[in-house]
C-alpha positions, -999 to +999 in steps of 0.1 A: +511-700+321+537-678+312+573-690+322+593-669+343+629-663+326+657-647+352+658-652+392+625-643+411+629-617+434+623-620+474+586-609+491+608-578+506+613-568+475+579-560+458+564-528+472+523-545+474+538-573+503+547-543+520+517-528+517+500-562+526+511-566+554+521-533+568+494-513+570+470-542+589+509-544+609+501-510+620+473-505+634+479-538+649+506-513+673+484-488+669+458-503+686+482-519+713+498-481+721+462-467+724+458-497+747+487-485+770+474-454+773+440-459+786+457-479+808+482-460+829+459-427+824+420-434+822+394-409+828+379-399+863+347-411+864+320-384+862+303-378+895+266-371+882+256-362+919+274-333+924+262-315+882+231-323+890+235-301+923+248-271+890+231-276+870+197-245+857+165-253+875+148-241+847+130-260+819+130-242+791+165-251+785+175-262+748+195-293+759+168-312+783+148-312+755+145-343+732+161-341+698+128-346+679+110-314+696+149-295+696+143-303+655+114-292+647+121-257+668+154-253+649+134-264+611+125-230+594+089-226+591+075-229+558+037-205+551 
């Protein structure tokens, strides 16, 4: 093993230590900020009864079809 001659610098003098400890610390702080925003400004509950009254009555609407049927309809036809 190679010996070091001279003083060893403290951990905060190494850039890699800041990346190893700082990256996850920033993520934790950001998650608490997000949690605070969610608690202070929650999204209002969606009233599905009101939107059902204004929904179109047509069954041919592509948004009401299952995804598999809609994807077959959008696929190019091979002759």
